[in-house]
N, C-alpha and C positions, 0 to 999 in steps of 0.2 A: 241475412245470414251475415254470422260475426266471424270472420276470416282469422282474427287473431285468435280466438278460442281453439278453433280447429287446428290453426298452427302449433298452439301451445300442444295439442295431444299428439300431433305428429312427433315433436321433441322428446315427449314422454316414451313414445313407441321407439325411440332410438334411431329414428330417420334425421338426416343431417337437417337442421333447422333452415340453413341457407347455404348451398353449395357455392356461392359467390362472395360470401361475406369476407371480409379481410381480417387479418389477424388483429389489426386494431380495432376491429368492430365486430368482436365475437357474438355480440347478441343477434346480429343480422338484421339491422334496421332496414327500413325501405329505402332510406338514402343510399345506402351502400351498392343499389343494382338497381336495374330498370324493372319496374313491376307493373303489372296492369291495374294498378289502382289509381284513384285520385291523387294526384301529385300532394306529396307531404313532406315534412321535415325530417321524418323519422322519430320525432320526440314521442313519448308516452301520451295515449289518447285516454288516459283513464286509469282506474284502480287495476282493471283487468286488462290494461295495454291493447285494447281491441279497438277497431274502428269499421265502419260501414263500407262495404264495396258495392258500386251502382252498376257494374257487370253482371250479366247472368250466371247464376250458381254455376251451372253446367260447365261454361267456359272457365270460369275460375278453377273448377275442380280439375278439369282437363289440362290446363296450364300447370297447374299445381303437380299433379301427378306425372307430367312430362317432364318438369324441372327434378323431380326425386328420382325418377328413373336415370336421368342423365348423369346425376350426382351419383347415385349407386353404381352405376357403370363405371364412372370415373374413379371412385375409390376403389372398386374391384381391380380394375386395370393397374391402378396405382401399386396396391398391395402385390399383385402378381408381378409387377416389374420389379418391385423392391424384393421379393423372394428370389428372383432369378439373376436379376443383375445389379442387386444391392443400391437400387435408387437410381442407377445410371442408364439413360435410356438413348445416349449419344454414340453407342456401340464402343465403349472403352477397352473391351478385350478384343476388338475385331482385328487389331494389329498383331495379334499372337493367338492365331486360331487354336493352337495346341493347348492354351490355357482357356479359351472360350468355350471349347466342346466339354472341357472338365469342369465347369462351374457347378454344374449338378452334383458333383463329387464333394464339393467344399461347403462349410457352413457358412451363415451370414458374416460371421467374424473374419473367418479366412478369406471370404470374397473381398472385404474392405482391407485387409492386409495386402491382397493381390493387387487391388486397385492402387494402392500406395506404392508399391514395387513398381509398377508400370509408370506411375506418374515421375518417380524418381529415376527413370531410365534404366529399369533392370529387367527388361522382358527377356534378356537371354537366359534368365533362369527358368523358363518353362518352354523354351522352344525345343527342347528334347522330350518333352512330356508325351507319352503315348497315348492311345484311346482309352476312355473311361473303362473302368473294369480291369485294367493293367496297372499295377503298383499302386492301387487306390491308397493302401496304407502307408506307403511310402511317401506319397503326395500328402497325405495328412501330417505325417511326421514331419515332413519339411516345414509346414505351416506352425508346428508347434515349436520347432525351433526359431522360426522368424518372431513368432510370439514372445518368446523368452527374450531375444535380442531387443524386440521392441519395447518391453516392459521394464528391462534392466538399464537403459540409457536415458538419462534426462532428457525430455523431449522426444523420445522414441526414435527408431531406427531412420525416419525421415531426416531428422535434425543431424544424426550420425553421419549419412550421406552428404547432406548440405555441407555440414562442417568439413567434412573430408574432400569435397570438390574445393573448398575455399583455401585449406591448408595444401593440398597438392599444387594448387595454382601459384602459391606464394614459395613453395618450394621449388618449383620448377624455374622460376625467375630469380630464385637467391634472395628473396625478400628477408631482410634482417628483422626480427620482431624487437630488436632494441634500438631500431632506427629512431633518432629524435630525443633519446634518452641521454643523459648524461649521469656516469656513475659518482658515488661519493660513498664515505664510509658512514654508516648508520649509528645510533646511539645504542650502547648495551653495557653489560656489566661484564667485568673481567673478575674471575674468582681468584684468590689466593689460597690455596688450601691450608687450614688450620689458622688462619689469622682470626683476630677478634670480630671482623666483619662477615667472615665466612661462618663462624661459629653462630652467630646472630641469625644470618639468613637460613641456616639448615634447621635452626629451632623453629623459625617462622615457617618453614615449609613442612615440618613435622606437625604443627599444630594445624595447618590447613589440609593435610593429606587426607583426613577423613572426609573431606567434602570434595573427593576427586574421584574421577573414573580414568581406567587404563584401557588403551586400545592398543592391541598387538596386531601389527600387521604382519601375517604369516601365510602367505599365499603360495611360497614355493617348496620345492624339493631340494635335496642335498646334491643332486647330481653336478652341479659346477664343481662341488668340493670334493666328488669322488666317493659320495656317500648316497645310498638308492632311497633311504629313508627320508622323513620329514625332518627338516633341519631342527624343530623343537624336540625331536626325540634326541638329537647328538649330545653326548656327554660335554659338559662345558668344561670339564678338566677331568683327568683320569685319576687323580688321588682319592676322590670320593665316588666318582662315576655319575653324579647327578646330572642330569639332562638340563637343556635350557628350560625347559617347561617346568620341570620343578623347582629350578632356581628363581624364574620369574614368580610364580605362585608363592612360594616361601617368602620371598621379599616382600611381595604386597602384603601378605599376612603379617608380616613383622612390621611393616609400616602401619598397618591398619591398629594393630595393638598398641603400639607406641604413640601414635596421634591420639587415640581415645584415651589413653591414660594421661597424657599431657593435658589434654583438652577437659579432663574429667567429664568425658562422654557416658553417662550411666547407660544409654541405649546401645552402646557397641556398634556404631556405625559400621556396615559392611561396603567395602571398596570394590565397586563392579569391575570385572574384567571382560572385556570384548575381544575375541579373536576373529580377525578377517581371514577365512580360508578359501580355497579355490577347490574345483572338480578334483585336483590331484592330492589335495592336502585333508580335505574335510573329513572323510571318514577315517583315515589314520589318526587325525587330531583327537575325534571323539574316543577311538579306540585307547588312545594313549593316556586320556583324562580318567575314562572309566575304570580301564584296569588298573589305575594307581589311586583309586578313591579321590580324584582330583587333586591329589597331593596335599590334602589336608584342607582345602578350601570347599565351602558349600557349593553344590553343584549349581544352585539357584543364583549364585554370584557370578557364573560363567556364561556367557552369551556367545554363540558362535553365528557369524553372519558370512555367508558364502558369496564369493565375488563370480560373477558370470564373465565369460569371454567377450570379445567384439568381434564384428564381420571383418575379414580380410579383404584387401582392394587390390584389384588387378592392374588398374591403370590410373593415369591422370583425370579419368571422368569418373572415379569413384566406383567402377564396375565391381560389384560383390563379386568375390572369388568363390567358385564352386570347389569342394573337396575333391581332389584328383581322384580319390579311391570310392568317391560316392556322390553321383549326380543329383542327389535328392538331399544334401546337404551342404550348407555354406561353411566354408573354412573360416575357422576362427582361431584368435590367439589373444593372450592376455592383455589388457587394458591398460595394467598398471596400478600402483598401489594407491593412485589418487581415488579410486574408486571407493574408497573407506568413507569418504565424506558424504557421497550418495547413498551407500548403504546404511550410514547412521541417520541420515535425513529421513530416508524411506521406512525405516524400522520403529520409528517413534520412539526411540530410547531418549532422545536428547529432552525432549519435553517432560517425559516422564523423569528423568534425572533431576531436572530444573525443580519440579513440584517435591522432590525429595531432598531438596536442599544441596545439591551438588552444584559446585562452582566451577570446577576444572576438569577439563580433559586432557590427559597425557598419552601422546603416541608415541611408540617405540617399534624397532624392528627386531626380527626374530634370532639374530645371531650376534648381537653386540653385548656380550657378557659383561662387560665393563659398565656399560652406561647404566645398567639396571642392577649392578650388583652393589646393592645398598650396604654392604659392609662397609663402604665409604659413602659418602653423602651427596653423590652428583645429583641425584633426583631431589632430595629435599632441599638442599641450597638453592638449585634451581628453580623450584617452585616458590621458595623463599622470594626470589629475585621477581617473579611475576606478582607476587603478592604486594611487595613494599613498592614496585615501581609501577603497579597497575597496567601491566602490559595485557593487551587482547592477545598478542601472539608472541610466545617466546621461542626462539630457535635455539637450541642448544648446539654449541659449536666448540672446536677446538683451535689451538693455533696453527696457522697454515703458512707454509713456506711458499713463496712467490713463484708462481707456474706448477705449484703441485698439483696433482691430478685429483683434486677435489674441489667441488664448487665452494664459492666464496659468498658469504652474506653481504648484500650490497644494497644501498640505497640508490633508486633510479627517479630521476626527475625529467619531466619531458619539457622540451623548449615552447610548447604551446602556453596560451594563455597571455595576459598582458601584464600580469605581475607575478612575483615569485610565489606569493600567497595562493594564486589561483591556478598554478601549474598541477599537471597530474604528477604523482609520486608514489612510490611502493618500496617496500623492503622486502627483498625476494632472495632466493639462491640463483646465482648465475654461475653455470657451469664454467669449469676452468678454461676449457678452448674457447670460450665466448668472452671471458672476462678481459683477459689480455689484449686483444684486438679492440674491444669496446673502449678500454682505456687510451690505447693509442690513437684511435680514431676522435676522441673528444680532448685532444690536448695534452695527454702524458706521454711523452716522447718514449720513454724506456717501458712503458706498459704496467704490469704486474711487477712491482718490485718490493724488496724486503725494507721495511722502515727502521729506526733505531734501535727496535726490540729484537732484530733478527728474524722476523715474521712479516709477513704480509699484513698491511692494515684491514684486510678483508678477511675476517675469521672463516675458519673451513666449516661449512656445513656437514652434520651427521646425521640428518633426517630425522631428528628427535624434536617434537613439538609439544608446547604447553599452550593450550588455549584456554581463554576465558570462556565459560558456557554460555552466558546470555548473548553476549554479542555475535558468539558463534552461530547460535540459534536464529539470529535475525538475519545473518549473511545468507545462511542455507535456505532461510525461507524464500530470499530473492533468487537464488541461483539453483535451488532444488538439489544442491551437491555437486553441481556440475563444475568441473576444474578446468583451467586453461590447458589445451591439448597441444600436442606437436605430432608431427609425421616424420619420419626418417626413412624414404624409401631407397632401395639400393638399384640405381639406375645403370642400364646396360651399356651406356654410352654417353658421351657429352651431349647429346641432343636432348637428353633427359625425357624421351618420348615413351620408353619402355622400362619395365623393371626386371630385373634378375629373377625376383621371387615376389610373391604378393606382400604386401605391408599392411599397417593398420594404424589406428591413431593410438597415443598412448597419453598417459597423464600421470602427474607425480604428486604424492601427498604433501609435500613440502610446497608447491605452487599454490596452494591455498590463499595466501596473502594477495596473490596477482588481482584479484577482484575488488579488494578492499579499498575503502575511499581513503585519502590521505589523511583523514581526521584520525584514522584507526591507530591505536598505540601498538606498534611492532617493534620489537627490539630483539636483543640476542643475549646470551649467557656463554661466556668463554670459559672453560675449564682446562686444566693441563690434559694432555693427550694420554698420558699414562693414568688419569683418573677416570676418563670417560669414553675412551674410544678404542677398541680393539675389535672390529668385525671379522666374522669367518666366513669368508666367500670364495676363497681361490683354493683350486686343487693343488697338489703337490708339484706338478709339472709346471704349471703357470707360475706359482709362487718362486720356483727355483729360477726363474727367468728375470724376477724383478731386479733392477740393478742395485747393487749393494748402498746400504744408507737408507732406502726407501722401505715403506710398510709392506710386509709380504701380505697381511689380511688372509692367513691360513689358519688351520686348525692348530698348527703348531705354534704361530705367533700369538693366538688369541689365548691360548691355554697359559703360555709364558708371560703373557701380559698380566693376567689375573695373579700369579704369584709375585710379579713385580709390585703390583699395585698395593696388595695386601702387606708385603714386606716393607715397602716405604711409608705406609700408614703406621705400622708398629714402629719404625724407625723414627718418625717424626713423634710418636707417643712416649720415646725414650728407650726403646729396646735397642740393644746392640745387635744390628744384623749385619751378618758377613757380606762382604761385596759378592757379586755374582760371577760366574765364570762364563767364558763362552763356549759354546758347541754348535755343532752342525747337524740338522736332523731335515732329511729329504732335501739336502742341497740348501737349507736355509741357517745362515749363522744367527743365532738368537743368543740373548743373555738368558743364564740360567740361575734364578733366584732360588733361595729356600722356598720348599713346596709349603708354602703357609694358606691355609684356606679355613674359613669358619661360616657356620650357618648364621643367615641374617638375624635370627633371634638373639645371638650373642652381643652383636654390636650393629647398630643401625647408624650411628653418627659418628663423628670423630670424637665428641664429648664422651659418647659410650666407651669407645676405646680407650680413652685417658683414664676413665674411672676404673677401668679393669686391668689396667697394667701397671705393673711396678717399674720404674725405671731401671732397676737392678736385675734386668733380665737380659739374656742372650740367646741367640739361635745361629747355629754354623751354617755354612752354603749348603752343605750335604743334607740338612736336616728335613724333615717333613712333621709339620705341625696340624693337626686337624681339630677343630673345636666344635663340637656337635649341641653344646647345651649352654643356655643363657647364663647358668650361674658358675662360671669358670673364671677363676681370677689368675692372672699370671704375676706371680709374686716370688720374686729372686730366681725364677727358674733359669737354668743353664742347660740347654738342649743341644745335643749333638747325636743326633740319630732320629728315631720317629717316635711322636708321643700322639696318641688319640684319645680325647676326651670325650666320651661318649655322653649317655645321660647320667650326669652326676654332678653333684654340687661340691666343688674342690678349689683349693688354692694349691696351683702349681708351684712348688717350690724345690730349691735344691739342683742338684746335677741329675740329670738324665742323658745316658750314653748307651748307646747299642749300635749293632751293625746296619740298622735302618733299611730304609728303601733305595734301591738303585735304579738309574734309567737306563734301560737297556735300547740300543740303535735297532731300529726295524726299517726295512726296505719297504717303499710303498707299493712296489709291485710283488710282493712275497704273499701270496694268497692264503698262505697258512694261518695268518693273522685277520683277525675281524677288520671290516672296513675303517670303524672308528679308530682302531689302533694304527693302521697302515696310514691314513691321511696326516697322522701327526709325527710319523718317523720314530717314535720311541714307544717303550712301554714299561711297566713299573714291575720290577721283580722285589716282592715283599720278602726280604731276607729276616729282619728281627724288627720288632716293635714292642713299645709299653703301651697298652690300652686299658683305660680306665672305664669301667662300666658301673652302671647303676646295682648296687647291692641289695 
């Protein structure tokens, strides 16, 4: 009898060839186990791999059948164990009886998630579970939420819990994340608006803009402003009523057109716009775009990526907090805008963009109307800096007063390493309340002080980034988009053993450079505050409490900043602009300049403005000038009133005088006015105007 041939037949019938064979010996040779044959080395004995067995045939068959039966029984037992206990035969669920008796309700994937939660010390999540048959749907809903939390965090929920334990332990002992680091001023570019270097940089940026993608971080509602809608729907100014979303889209389209024209791009490259949304803003953002036909942009250019929240933590052991209103739901809170990097990584967009020839990714936030107001060239000139200096990361910044409540762009060098070249270093944003004590602790007795320029040498971070795409992809391939996190628990007392309320881990978009190697080229671009920074984030009550001389960062100050910027640009181009007056709206004292605004397609750069403006023009302080067409020339215009140039090609010349539009004060508590009016403290009374329309 040739055992080998019968053995081969059993394999063809689907019976395990050798239940004891190891993974390293998949063929099941004799050498891998004790067999009743003549000792052999397991090597092939001929073309048919057979050899003769001297034992009686019946005995061989009996032994073989016995081994096959044992193997089959073991396989069935293993499959049954996997089905019921997900491969764990050590009673992993025994410590939580209410979970163990509900295992039959759960899918294999949900059982694996349950095992992970127990391994991370989260058995409290199941201690209240009733018998199978009661709330089974809610139990499954619970695991659907766990699956979302697990899939949306780099490394999964287990990594989140482990990171939380580490950060909470550091927080309890007061560990300083900057221990061992020495601060210094990094290298960067300071822009002087309108000079030759500025014009050169803005032209370089315009050429490169067609190879860029824009990422708008827009996860929040306007509740902090006193506005119930999404911030992107809030009017950027009341003269035209254009909202932030419209302004951003039209600005990108103008940049796209100008870049393709300057680069003689026959294919008319399309600049992608990614918008990071949240549960609160996703549907309203879609509705805003669709109801306005995407404000002229192709719908295929706009990509929405929704950010998930993260689990809340009840204590220093990173115990996941249950929702007080639903025992089958984990309490969650936003993780921060740093999630944008993980979302971009997981979306596959970055590699797609690389294949399409995109080189730059520009990040901006949802209510800084000035930065992206490409009526003046903050974005093009800053992109030009990245191009000419070869920055992998370019943080846009503004001059910052010492100890001002805005983070400072700082180079940090660690004291480890045997030489300066081998030491760890990074260029990052350091929050203002950390920068001053860090300077004092490293030999700067006065801490954060102004230098000879009248400003701190550490420029103010405004959370706008320009990243070179290729090194960005390389870094995210290592980190999967994970960003350095922090935790900020509110302790009940000095023992730091209990929280006033649940906390969670957070991350910030601008902390991306923390993981970069010292060889990464990280710099900054400083522009005048009037040119690039006027965020809208404070409600009227909070803004009115801001000390005089400090920025209000309200809807009132944000709108007035736009008029100021446009007036200064026209003034630098040669137009006689009347000085502003001071007025108070919602308790905020602001400068009121002529209400000058224009569509981005009229002028994208300072060079565009100079080409379309004759120096023999003037605009009075009470005037309103609105330009809505690209082919409007200011030629000896003397304006004292309101002039609106719509879809028309015209040279504006001579004197225009009328009663104009008047600003009327509004109390922010007056509910007879819409929210977007109340939060500004004024509305426009349109008394008289000259309106030029297409004939």
